TORKOL-4160 file (C-alpha; in steps of 0.2 Angstrom, whole numbers, padded with zeros to 4 digits, m for minus):
439
<pt num="1" X="0646" Y="0649" Z="0474"/>
<pt num="2" X="0660" Y="0654" Z="0462"/>
<pt num="3" X="0650" Y="0668" Z="0455"/>
<pt num="4" X="0643" Y="0674" Z="0472"/>
<pt num="5" X="0660" Y="0674" Z="0481"/>
<pt num="6" X="0671" Y="0686" Z="0472"/>
<pt num="7" X="0680" Y="0701" Z="0480"/>
<pt num="8" X="0664" Y="0710" Z="0485"/>
<pt num="9" X="0664" Y="0702" Z="0502"/>
<pt num="10" X="0682" Y="0705" Z="0505"/>
<pt num="11" X="0680" Y="0723" Z="0500"/>
<pt num="12" X="0664" Y="0726" Z="0510"/>
<pt num="13" X="0672" Y="0731" Z="0527"/>
<pt num="14" X="0681" Y="0746" Z="0519"/>
<pt num="15" X="0666" Y="0751" Z="0509"/>
<pt num="16" X="0654" Y="0749" Z="0524"/>
<pt num="17" X="0666" Y="0757" Z="0537"/>
<pt num="18" X="0658" Y="0774" Z="0536"/>
<pt num="19" X="0642" Y="0766" Z="0543"/>
<pt num="20" X="0650" Y="0757" Z="0557"/>
<pt num="21" X="0646" Y="0740" Z="0564"/>
<pt num="22" X="0627" Y="0743" Z="0561"/>
<pt num="23" X="0632" Y="0737" Z="0544"/>
<pt num="24" X="0631" Y="0719" Z="0551"/>
<pt num="25" X="0613" Y="0722" Z="0553"/>
<pt num="26" X="0612" Y="0727" Z="0535"/>
<pt num="27" X="0621" Y="0712" Z="0529"/>
<pt num="28" X="0609" Y="0701" Z="0539"/>
<pt num="29" X="0595" Y="0709" Z="0530"/>
<pt num="30" X="0603" Y="0708" Z="0513"/>
<pt num="31" X="0606" Y="0689" Z="0517"/>
<pt num="32" X="0587" Y="0687" Z="0520"/>
<pt num="33" X="0584" Y="0695" Z="0503"/>
<pt num="34" X="0597" Y="0684" Z="0495"/>
<pt num="35" X="0589" Y="0669" Z="0502"/>
<pt num="36" X="0572" Y="0674" Z="0496"/>
<pt num="37" X="0579" Y="0677" Z="0479"/>
<pt num="38" X="0588" Y="0660" Z="0479"/>
<pt num="39" X="0571" Y="0651" Z="0483"/>
<pt num="40" X="0562" Y="0662" Z="0470"/>
<pt num="41" X="0575" Y="0658" Z="0456"/>
<pt num="42" X="0575" Y="0639" Z="0461"/>
<pt num="43" X="0556" Y="0638" Z="0459"/>
<pt num="44" X="0556" Y="0648" Z="0443"/>
<pt num="45" X="0570" Y="0638" Z="0435"/>
<pt num="46" X="0561" Y="0622" Z="0440"/>
<pt num="47" X="0546" Y="0628" Z="0430"/>
<pt num="48" X="0556" Y="0636" Z="0416"/>
<pt num="49" X="0574" Y="0630" Z="0414"/>
<pt num="50" X="0578" Y="0641" Z="0400"/>
<pt num="51" X="0594" Y="0651" Z="0395"/>
<pt num="52" X="0593" Y="0669" Z="0402"/>
<pt num="53" X="0586" Y="0667" Z="0419"/>
<pt num="54" X="0578" Y="0683" Z="0425"/>
<pt num="55" X="0577" Y="0689" Z="0407"/>
<pt num="56" X="0567" Y="0674" Z="0401"/>
<pt num="57" X="0555" Y="0675" Z="0415"/>
<pt num="58" X="0551" Y="0693" Z="0412"/>
<pt num="59" X="0549" Y="0690" Z="0394"/>
<pt num="60" X="0538" Y="0675" Z="0396"/>
<pt num="61" X="0527" Y="0684" Z="0408"/>
<pt num="62" X="0525" Y="0702" Z="0401"/>
<pt num="63" X="0531" Y="0701" Z="0383"/>
<pt num="64" X="0545" Y="0707" Z="0372"/>
<pt num="65" X="0546" Y="0725" Z="0378"/>
<pt num="66" X="0548" Y="0721" Z="0396"/>
<pt num="67" X="0559" Y="0707" Z="0391"/>
<pt num="68" X="0571" Y="0718" Z="0382"/>
<pt num="69" X="0571" Y="0730" Z="0396"/>
<pt num="70" X="0576" Y="0716" Z="0408"/>
<pt num="71" X="0588" Y="0709" Z="0397"/>
<pt num="72" X="0597" Y="0726" Z="0394"/>
<pt num="73" X="0597" Y="0730" Z="0413"/>
<pt num="74" X="0604" Y="0713" Z="0418"/>
<pt num="75" X="0617" Y="0714" Z="0405"/>
<pt num="76" X="0622" Y="0730" Z="0412"/>
<pt num="77" X="0622" Y="0722" Z="0429"/>
<pt num="78" X="0634" Y="0709" Z="0423"/>
<pt num="79" X="0647" Y="0720" Z="0415"/>
<pt num="80" X="0646" Y="0734" Z="0427"/>
<pt num="81" X="0648" Y="0721" Z="0441"/>
<pt num="82" X="0664" Y="0715" Z="0433"/>
<pt num="83" X="0671" Y="0732" Z="0433"/>
<pt num="84" X="0667" Y="0733" Z="0452"/>
<pt num="85" X="0675" Y="0716" Z="0455"/>
<pt num="86" X="0690" Y="0722" Z="0445"/>
<pt num="87" X="0691" Y="0737" Z="0456"/>
<pt num="88" X="0690" Y="0727" Z="0472"/>
<pt num="89" X="0703" Y="0715" Z="0465"/>
<pt num="90" X="0715" Y="0730" Z="0464"/>
<pt num="91" X="0714" Y="0733" Z="0483"/>
<pt num="92" X="0722" Y="0716" Z="0486"/>
<pt num="93" X="0735" Y="0716" Z="0471"/>
<pt num="94" X="0741" Y="0733" Z="0477"/>
<pt num="95" X="0746" Y="0725" Z="0494"/>
<pt num="96" X="0761" Y="0718" Z="0483"/>
<pt num="97" X="0763" Y="0730" Z="0469"/>
<pt num="98" X="0759" Y="0749" Z="0466"/>
<pt num="99" X="0758" Y="0752" Z="0484"/>
<pt num="100" X="0758" Y="0770" Z="0481"/>
<pt num="101" X="0742" Y="0769" Z="0471"/>
<pt num="102" X="0749" Y="0777" Z="0455"/>
<pt num="103" X="0732" Y="0779" Z="0445"/>
<pt num="104" X="0739" Y="0773" Z="0428"/>
<pt num="105" X="0746" Y="0757" Z="0436"/>
<pt num="106" X="0730" Y="0754" Z="0446"/>
<pt num="107" X="0719" Y="0756" Z="0430"/>
<pt num="108" X="0731" Y="0743" Z="0421"/>
<pt num="109" X="0729" Y="0731" Z="0435"/>
<pt num="110" X="0710" Y="0732" Z="0434"/>
<pt num="111" X="0710" Y="0730" Z="0415"/>
<pt num="112" X="0721" Y="0714" Z="0417"/>
<pt num="113" X="0709" Y="0707" Z="0429"/>
<pt num="114" X="0695" Y="0709" Z="0416"/>
<pt num="115" X="0704" Y="0703" Z="0401"/>
<pt num="116" X="0712" Y="0687" Z="0408"/>
<pt num="117" X="0695" Y="0679" Z="0412"/>
<pt num="118" X="0689" Y="0685" Z="0395"/>
<pt num="119" X="0703" Y="0675" Z="0386"/>
<pt num="120" X="0698" Y="0659" Z="0397"/>
<pt num="121" X="0680" Y="0661" Z="0391"/>
<pt num="122" X="0685" Y="0662" Z="0373"/>
<pt num="123" X="0693" Y="0645" Z="0375"/>
<pt num="124" X="0676" Y="0637" Z="0379"/>
<pt num="125" X="0664" Y="0632" Z="0393"/>
<pt num="126" X="0673" Y="0617" Z="0398"/>
<pt num="127" X="0688" Y="0627" Z="0403"/>
<pt num="128" X="0677" Y="0640" Z="0411"/>
<pt num="129" X="0670" Y="0626" Z="0423"/>
<pt num="130" X="0688" Y="0620" Z="0427"/>
<pt num="131" X="0694" Y="0637" Z="0432"/>
<pt num="132" X="0678" Y="0639" Z="0443"/>
<pt num="133" X="0681" Y="0623" Z="0453"/>
<pt num="134" X="0699" Y="0627" Z="0457"/>
<pt num="135" X="0696" Y="0646" Z="0461"/>
<pt num="136" X="0681" Y="0642" Z="0472"/>
<pt num="137" X="0691" Y="0631" Z="0483"/>
<pt num="138" X="0704" Y="0644" Z="0485"/>
<pt num="139" X="0692" Y="0658" Z="0489"/>
<pt num="140" X="0682" Y="0648" Z="0502"/>
<pt num="141" X="0697" Y="0645" Z="0513"/>
<pt num="142" X="0701" Y="0663" Z="0519"/>
<pt num="143" X="0682" Y="0666" Z="0522"/>
<pt num="144" X="0681" Y="0649" Z="0532"/>
<pt num="145" X="0696" Y="0653" Z="0542"/>
<pt num="146" X="0690" Y="0671" Z="0547"/>
<pt num="147" X="0673" Y="0664" Z="0550"/>
<pt num="148" X="0680" Y="0651" Z="0563"/>
<pt num="149" X="0697" Y="0656" Z="0570"/>
<pt num="150" X="0694" Y="0675" Z="0568"/>
<pt num="151" X="0679" Y="0674" Z="0580"/>
<pt num="152" X="0690" Y="0670" Z="0594"/>
<pt num="153" X="0699" Y="0687" Z="0592"/>
<pt num="154" X="0684" Y="0698" Z="0593"/>
<pt num="155" X="0685" Y="0713" Z="0605"/>
<pt num="156" X="0668" Y="0720" Z="0611"/>
<pt num="157" X="0674" Y="0738" Z="0611"/>
<pt num="158" X="0676" Y="0738" Z="0592"/>
<pt num="159" X="0657" Y="0737" Z="0590"/>
<pt num="160" X="0655" Y="0754" Z="0598"/>
<pt num="161" X="0650" Y="0766" Z="0592"/>
<pt num="162" X="0637" Y="0755" Z="0583"/>
<pt num="163" X="0632" Y="0768" Z="0570"/>
<pt num="164" X="0645" Y="0780" Z="0564"/>
<pt num="165" X="0636" Y="0787" Z="0548"/>
<pt num="166" X="0629" Y="0802" Z="0557"/>
<pt num="167" X="0612" Y="0798" Z="0551"/>
<pt num="168" X="0598" Y="0788" Z="0558"/>
<pt num="169" X="0599" Y="0769" Z="0561"/>
<pt num="170" X="0586" Y="0766" Z="0547"/>
<pt num="171" X="0595" Y="0776" Z="0534"/>
<pt num="172" X="0612" Y="0768" Z="0539"/>
<pt num="173" X="0605" Y="0751" Z="0537"/>
<pt num="174" X="0597" Y="0755" Z="0521"/>
<pt num="175" X="0612" Y="0762" Z="0513"/>
<pt num="176" X="0623" Y="0748" Z="0519"/>
<pt num="177" X="0611" Y="0735" Z="0514"/>
<pt num="178" X="0611" Y="0742" Z="0496"/>
<pt num="179" X="0630" Y="0740" Z="0495"/>
<pt num="180" X="0629" Y="0723" Z="0504"/>
<pt num="181" X="0618" Y="0716" Z="0490"/>
<pt num="182" X="0633" Y="0716" Z="0478"/>
<pt num="183" X="0641" Y="0702" Z="0488"/>
<pt num="184" X="0626" Y="0691" Z="0484"/>
<pt num="185" X="0624" Y="0695" Z="0466"/>
<pt num="186" X="0626" Y="0678" Z="0458"/>
<pt num="187" X="0611" Y="0669" Z="0466"/>
<pt num="188" X="0603" Y="0669" Z="0449"/>
<pt num="189" X="0618" Y="0663" Z="0438"/>
<pt num="190" X="0614" Y="0645" Z="0438"/>
<pt num="191" X="0597" Y="0649" Z="0431"/>
<pt num="192" X="0604" Y="0661" Z="0418"/>
<pt num="193" X="0614" Y="0646" Z="0411"/>
<pt num="194" X="0600" Y="0633" Z="0414"/>
<pt num="195" X="0600" Y="0627" Z="0396"/>
<pt num="196" X="0618" Y="0622" Z="0397"/>
<pt num="197" X="0616" Y="0612" Z="0413"/>
<pt num="198" X="0613" Y="0593" Z="0415"/>
<pt num="199" X="0596" Y="0589" Z="0422"/>
<pt num="200" X="0592" Y="0608" Z="0425"/>
<pt num="201" X="0575" Y="0605" Z="0434"/>
<pt num="202" X="0585" Y="0596" Z="0448"/>
<pt num="203" X="0602" Y="0604" Z="0448"/>
<pt num="204" X="0599" Y="0622" Z="0445"/>
<pt num="205" X="0587" Y="0624" Z="0461"/>
<pt num="206" X="0599" Y="0614" Z="0472"/>
<pt num="207" X="0614" Y="0624" Z="0466"/>
<pt num="208" X="0605" Y="0640" Z="0469"/>
<pt num="209" X="0599" Y="0637" Z="0486"/>
<pt num="210" X="0613" Y="0627" Z="0493"/>
<pt num="211" X="0626" Y="0639" Z="0486"/>
<pt num="212" X="0618" Y="0654" Z="0493"/>
<pt num="213" X="0616" Y="0646" Z="0510"/>
<pt num="214" X="0635" Y="0641" Z="0511"/>
<pt num="215" X="0640" Y="0658" Z="0505"/>
<pt num="216" X="0628" Y="0667" Z="0518"/>
<pt num="217" X="0636" Y="0657" Z="0532"/>
<pt num="218" X="0654" Y="0662" Z="0529"/>
<pt num="219" X="0649" Y="0679" Z="0524"/>
<pt num="220" X="0640" Y="0683" Z="0541"/>
<pt num="221" X="0652" Y="0675" Z="0552"/>
<pt num="222" X="0668" Y="0682" Z="0544"/>
<pt num="223" X="0661" Y="0700" Z="0543"/>
<pt num="224" X="0657" Y="0699" Z="0562"/>
<pt num="225" X="0675" Y="0693" Z="0565"/>
<pt num="226" X="0683" Y="0707" Z="0554"/>
<pt num="227" X="0672" Y="0721" Z="0563"/>
<pt num="228" X="0676" Y="0713" Z="0579"/>
<pt num="229" X="0695" Y="0712" Z="0576"/>
<pt num="230" X="0697" Y="0730" Z="0569"/>
<pt num="231" X="0687" Y="0746" Z="0574"/>
<pt num="232" X="0677" Y="0755" Z="0560"/>
<pt num="233" X="0689" Y="0769" Z="0561"/>
<pt num="234" X="0704" Y="0758" Z="0556"/>
<pt num="235" X="0693" Y="0749" Z="0542"/>
<pt num="236" X="0690" Y="0766" Z="0534"/>
<pt num="237" X="0708" Y="0770" Z="0531"/>
<pt num="238" X="0715" Y="0769" Z="0513"/>
<pt num="239" X="0730" Y="0759" Z="0519"/>
<pt num="240" X="0718" Y="0746" Z="0526"/>
<pt num="241" X="0706" Y="0743" Z="0511"/>
<pt num="242" X="0712" Y="0725" Z="0510"/>
<pt num="243" X="0702" Y="0722" Z="0526"/>
<pt num="244" X="0703" Y="0704" Z="0527"/>
<pt num="245" X="0722" Y="0704" Z="0525"/>
<pt num="246" X="0724" Y="0717" Z="0539"/>
<pt num="247" X="0712" Y="0707" Z="0551"/>
<pt num="248" X="0723" Y="0692" Z="0548"/>
<pt num="249" X="0739" Y="0701" Z="0551"/>
<pt num="250" X="0731" Y="0708" Z="0567"/>
<pt num="251" X="0727" Y="0691" Z="0573"/>
<pt num="252" X="0743" Y="0682" Z="0569"/>
<pt num="253" X="0756" Y="0696" Z="0569"/>
<pt num="254" X="0768" Y="0700" Z="0555"/>
<pt num="255" X="0762" Y="0701" Z="0537"/>
<pt num="256" X="0763" Y="0683" Z="0531"/>
<pt num="257" X="0745" Y="0678" Z="0535"/>
<pt num="258" X="0738" Y="0694" Z="0527"/>
<pt num="259" X="0748" Y="0690" Z="0511"/>
<pt num="260" X="0741" Y="0673" Z="0510"/>
<pt num="261" X="0724" Y="0679" Z="0511"/>
<pt num="262" X="0727" Y="0693" Z="0498"/>
<pt num="263" X="0733" Y="0679" Z="0486"/>
<pt num="264" X="0718" Y="0669" Z="0489"/>
<pt num="265" X="0707" Y="0685" Z="0486"/>
<pt num="266" X="0716" Y="0688" Z="0470"/>
<pt num="267" X="0712" Y="0671" Z="0464"/>
<pt num="268" X="0694" Y="0673" Z="0470"/>
<pt num="269" X="0692" Y="0689" Z="0460"/>
<pt num="270" X="0699" Y="0680" Z="0444"/>
<pt num="271" X="0687" Y="0666" Z="0447"/>
<pt num="272" X="0672" Y="0677" Z="0450"/>
<pt num="273" X="0676" Y="0687" Z="0434"/>
<pt num="274" X="0678" Y="0670" Z="0425"/>
<pt num="275" X="0660" Y="0665" Z="0430"/>
<pt num="276" X="0653" Y="0683" Z="0427"/>
<pt num="277" X="0661" Y="0685" Z="0410"/>
<pt num="278" X="0652" Y="0669" Z="0405"/>
<pt num="279" X="0635" Y="0676" Z="0411"/>
<pt num="280" X="0639" Y="0692" Z="0402"/>
<pt num="281" X="0639" Y="0682" Z="0386"/>
<pt num="282" X="0626" Y="0669" Z="0390"/>
<pt num="283" X="0611" Y="0681" Z="0393"/>
<pt num="284" X="0614" Y="0691" Z="0377"/>
<pt num="285" X="0616" Y="0674" Z="0368"/>
<pt num="286" X="0598" Y="0669" Z="0374"/>
<pt num="287" X="0591" Y="0686" Z="0370"/>
<pt num="288" X="0599" Y="0686" Z="0352"/>
<pt num="289" X="0591" Y="0669" Z="0349"/>
<pt num="290" X="0574" Y="0677" Z="0353"/>
<pt num="291" X="0578" Y="0692" Z="0342"/>
<pt num="292" X="0579" Y="0704" Z="0356"/>
<pt num="293" X="0598" Y="0707" Z="0355"/>
<pt num="294" X="0608" Y="0710" Z="0338"/>
<pt num="295" X="0611" Y="0693" Z="0330"/>
<pt num="296" X="0630" Y="0695" Z="0332"/>
<pt num="297" X="0628" Y="0690" Z="0351"/>
<pt num="298" X="0622" Y="0673" Z="0345"/>
<pt num="299" X="0638" Y="0669" Z="0335"/>
<pt num="300" X="0649" Y="0656" Z="0342"/>
<pt num="301" X="0668" Y="0654" Z="0339"/>
<pt num="302" X="0677" Y="0637" Z="0335"/>
<pt num="303" X="0677" Y="0633" Z="0353"/>
<pt num="304" X="0658" Y="0636" Z="0355"/>
<pt num="305" X="0660" Y="0652" Z="0365"/>
<pt num="306" X="0649" Y="0667" Z="0361"/>
<pt num="307" X="0665" Y="0678" Z="0357"/>
<pt num="308" X="0656" Y="0694" Z="0352"/>
<pt num="309" X="0647" Y="0694" Z="0369"/>
<pt num="310" X="0663" Y="0691" Z="0379"/>
<pt num="311" X="0673" Y="0704" Z="0370"/>
<pt num="312" X="0659" Y="0718" Z="0370"/>
<pt num="313" X="0655" Y="0715" Z="0388"/>
<pt num="314" X="0673" Y="0715" Z="0394"/>
<pt num="315" X="0676" Y="0731" Z="0383"/>
<pt num="316" X="0661" Y="0740" Z="0392"/>
<pt num="317" X="0667" Y="0734" Z="0409"/>
<pt num="318" X="0684" Y="0741" Z="0405"/>
<pt num="319" X="0677" Y="0758" Z="0400"/>
<pt num="320" X="0666" Y="0759" Z="0416"/>
<pt num="321" X="0682" Y="0755" Z="0427"/>
<pt num="322" X="0692" Y="0768" Z="0418"/>
<pt num="323" X="0678" Y="0782" Z="0418"/>
<pt num="324" X="0675" Y="0778" Z="0437"/>
<pt num="325" X="0693" Y="0780" Z="0442"/>
<pt num="326" X="0695" Y="0798" Z="0434"/>
<pt num="327" X="0695" Y="0810" Z="0448"/>
<pt num="328" X="0689" Y="0799" Z="0462"/>
<pt num="329" X="0696" Y="0788" Z="0475"/>
<pt num="330" X="0696" Y="0769" Z="0475"/>
<pt num="331" X="0682" Y="0768" Z="0489"/>
<pt num="332" X="0671" Y="0780" Z="0479"/>
<pt num="333" X="0674" Y="0770" Z="0463"/>
<pt num="334" X="0670" Y="0753" Z="0470"/>
<pt num="335" X="0654" Y="0760" Z="0479"/>
<pt num="336" X="0648" Y="0769" Z="0464"/>
<pt num="337" X="0650" Y="0753" Z="0453"/>
<pt num="338" X="0642" Y="0742" Z="0466"/>
<pt num="339" X="0627" Y="0753" Z="0468"/>
<pt num="340" X="0625" Y="0754" Z="0449"/>
<pt num="341" X="0625" Y="0736" Z="0449"/>
<pt num="342" X="0613" Y="0734" Z="0463"/>
<pt num="343" X="0600" Y="0746" Z="0454"/>
<pt num="344" X="0601" Y="0736" Z="0437"/>
<pt num="345" X="0600" Y="0719" Z="0446"/>
<pt num="346" X="0585" Y="0724" Z="0456"/>
<pt num="347" X="0575" Y="0728" Z="0440"/>
<pt num="348" X="0575" Y="0710" Z="0433"/>
<pt num="349" X="0575" Y="0703" Z="0451"/>
<pt num="350" X="0559" Y="0713" Z="0454"/>
<pt num="351" X="0551" Y="0708" Z="0438"/>
<pt num="352" X="0555" Y="0689" Z="0441"/>
<pt num="353" X="0546" Y="0691" Z="0458"/>
<pt num="354" X="0531" Y="0699" Z="0449"/>
<pt num="355" X="0531" Y="0685" Z="0436"/>
<pt num="356" X="0531" Y="0672" Z="0450"/>
<pt num="357" X="0516" Y="0680" Z="0459"/>
<pt num="358" X="0506" Y="0682" Z="0442"/>
<pt num="359" X="0509" Y="0664" Z="0437"/>
<pt num="360" X="0505" Y="0657" Z="0454"/>
<pt num="361" X="0489" Y="0667" Z="0455"/>
<pt num="362" X="0484" Y="0662" Z="0438"/>
<pt num="363" X="0488" Y="0644" Z="0443"/>
<pt num="364" X="0476" Y="0646" Z="0457"/>
<pt num="365" X="0462" Y="0653" Z="0447"/>
<pt num="366" X="0464" Y="0640" Z="0434"/>
<pt num="367" X="0462" Y="0626" Z="0447"/>
<pt num="368" X="0479" Y="0619" Z="0442"/>
<pt num="369" X="0492" Y="0613" Z="0454"/>
<pt num="370" X="0493" Y="0625" Z="0469"/>
<pt num="371" X="0506" Y="0615" Z="0479"/>
<pt num="372" X="0518" Y="0627" Z="0488"/>
<pt num="373" X="0506" Y="0642" Z="0483"/>
<pt num="374" X="0508" Y="0651" Z="0499"/>
<pt num="375" X="0527" Y="0649" Z="0499"/>
<pt num="376" X="0529" Y="0655" Z="0482"/>
<pt num="377" X="0518" Y="0670" Z="0483"/>
<pt num="378" X="0526" Y="0675" Z="0500"/>
<pt num="379" X="0544" Y="0673" Z="0493"/>
<pt num="380" X="0539" Y="0682" Z="0478"/>
<pt num="381" X="0532" Y="0697" Z="0488"/>
<pt num="382" X="0547" Y="0697" Z="0499"/>
<pt num="383" X="0559" Y="0697" Z="0484"/>
<pt num="384" X="0549" Y="0711" Z="0476"/>
<pt num="385" X="0550" Y="0722" Z="0492"/>
<pt num="386" X="0569" Y="0719" Z="0493"/>
<pt num="387" X="0571" Y="0724" Z="0475"/>
<pt num="388" X="0562" Y="0740" Z="0478"/>
<pt num="389" X="0572" Y="0744" Z="0494"/>
<pt num="390" X="0589" Y="0741" Z="0485"/>
<pt num="391" X="0584" Y="0753" Z="0471"/>
<pt num="392" X="0578" Y="0766" Z="0484"/>
<pt num="393" X="0594" Y="0765" Z="0495"/>
<pt num="394" X="0606" Y="0765" Z="0481"/>
<pt num="395" X="0612" Y="0783" Z="0483"/>
<pt num="396" X="0631" Y="0786" Z="0487"/>
<pt num="397" X="0636" Y="0796" Z="0502"/>
<pt num="398" X="0645" Y="0813" Z="0500"/>
<pt num="399" X="0643" Y="0831" Z="0497"/>
<pt num="400" X="0644" Y="0832" Z="0478"/>
<pt num="401" X="0628" Y="0829" Z="0469"/>
<pt num="402" X="0637" Y="0819" Z="0456"/>
<pt num="403" X="0644" Y="0807" Z="0469"/>
<pt num="404" X="0628" Y="0805" Z="0478"/>
<pt num="405" X="0618" Y="0802" Z="0462"/>
<pt num="406" X="0632" Y="0794" Z="0452"/>
<pt num="407" X="0625" Y="0776" Z="0452"/>
<pt num="408" X="0608" Y="0783" Z="0445"/>
<pt num="409" X="0617" Y="0794" Z="0432"/>
<pt num="410" X="0628" Y="0780" Z="0426"/>
<pt num="411" X="0613" Y="0768" Z="0426"/>
<pt num="412" X="0603" Y="0781" Z="0416"/>
<pt num="413" X="0617" Y="0783" Z="0403"/>
<pt num="414" X="0618" Y="0764" Z="0401"/>
<pt num="415" X="0599" Y="0762" Z="0399"/>
<pt num="416" X="0599" Y="0776" Z="0386"/>
<pt num="417" X="0611" Y="0767" Z="0375"/>
<pt num="418" X="0598" Y="0753" Z="0374"/>
<pt num="419" X="0585" Y="0763" Z="0366"/>
<pt num="420" X="0592" Y="0763" Z="0348"/>
<pt num="421" X="0596" Y="0744" Z="0350"/>
<pt num="422" X="0577" Y="0741" Z="0355"/>
<pt num="423" X="0571" Y="0751" Z="0340"/>
<pt num="424" X="0582" Y="0742" Z="0328"/>
<pt num="425" X="0578" Y="0725" Z="0335"/>
<pt num="426" X="0559" Y="0726" Z="0338"/>
<pt num="427" X="0555" Y="0720" Z="0320"/>
<pt num="428" X="0565" Y="0704" Z="0323"/>
<pt num="429" X="0558" Y="0699" Z="0340"/>
<pt num="430" X="0550" Y="0682" Z="0340"/>
<pt num="431" X="0534" Y="0679" Z="0351"/>
<pt num="432" X="0538" Y="0672" Z="0369"/>
<pt num="433" X="0535" Y="0654" Z="0371"/>
<pt num="434" X="0520" Y="0648" Z="0381"/>
<pt num="435" X="0523" Y="0648" Z="0400"/>
<pt num="436" X="0526" Y="0630" Z="0405"/>
<pt num="437" X="0515" Y="0622" Z="0419"/>
<pt num="438" X="0519" Y="0623" Z="0437"/>
<pt num="439" X="0531" Y="0609" Z="0443"/>
């Protein structure tokens, strides 16, 4: 939950305002996809509780070449997602400072959000866990309040017009759904760190499914409240980009409620960055131990933290945030990074779904245990369809080709960097371990 709930949900109304309340349908569909992914990763982690999560499944099922591609794209997901979280974090910090939005200070705030959690991670996994517990409690409170109290202040008129995108309902739902996926990234994080978890065959599936269900409940209800309290035209304004704070102020009057929510969101962002910085290092650590990533990623400091992975990932996230800010507005920055993250996440998610389908069909042909066969294959098929849909719809809105295709261009550039890494590492790659039997 600490990794799923960051600032994505708190920034969604501003990013989705151009689509209108039809975005709620998109969020509902994204929720279906997220729950399918949660059940998928719960089943896969029970069968194969290995470090690396989606990377480990793709490698075991399809070999080192596909394994490296999935490891590289998922690593991009992690650090690019951190850049997006940092940008959303800025929305709420600037409710208190830099209210004029001076770009230099905005970038400095975003970089601070990235490097403070990195320093926590460098002190060891136990401190990371302690920070996650505290920040998760704080981040859940504003969502829970909006999902309950906020529902009593909904005005039906704010849900019309339902689609403000200027396009068809299908294209509006698809575009909004691709953005909404970002709020659910993290359903796989328990599986990524499975080798560090006590009793992973039991605890990882439970954490994955229950954490996703709890997040989904407050997501859907709180977003209905925000879109019902404020019209889409108001949510689209730059001065209202801290959407949940503005909604709280509208309900209570004055600014104290919005300020409290903004503080909770700031804590939430730091907590999410704390968890995702860990993932940024744990997945490359697993890949390095298998010979797919440079050996430096496997090195640990005196506190047992993979320092090179933490520092390099945070550095790349910093570059992504700075480059994205140049010449663009905050909304475009956030949306471009979100869509880039969705593309790179959909690849390992899709291959994980394929791995599950292939393994379960092989189980059936081998007359091995076929318990839950239909469930696993259906969930795998749904997950694969959602992964493909997220890639297809991950185009930005706008008149400039660079803005529209920005997420794909940034993804392509990041993938190209991986080519020389693969060529350098292919002689060091160890064979994948045999696939464990179904549990």
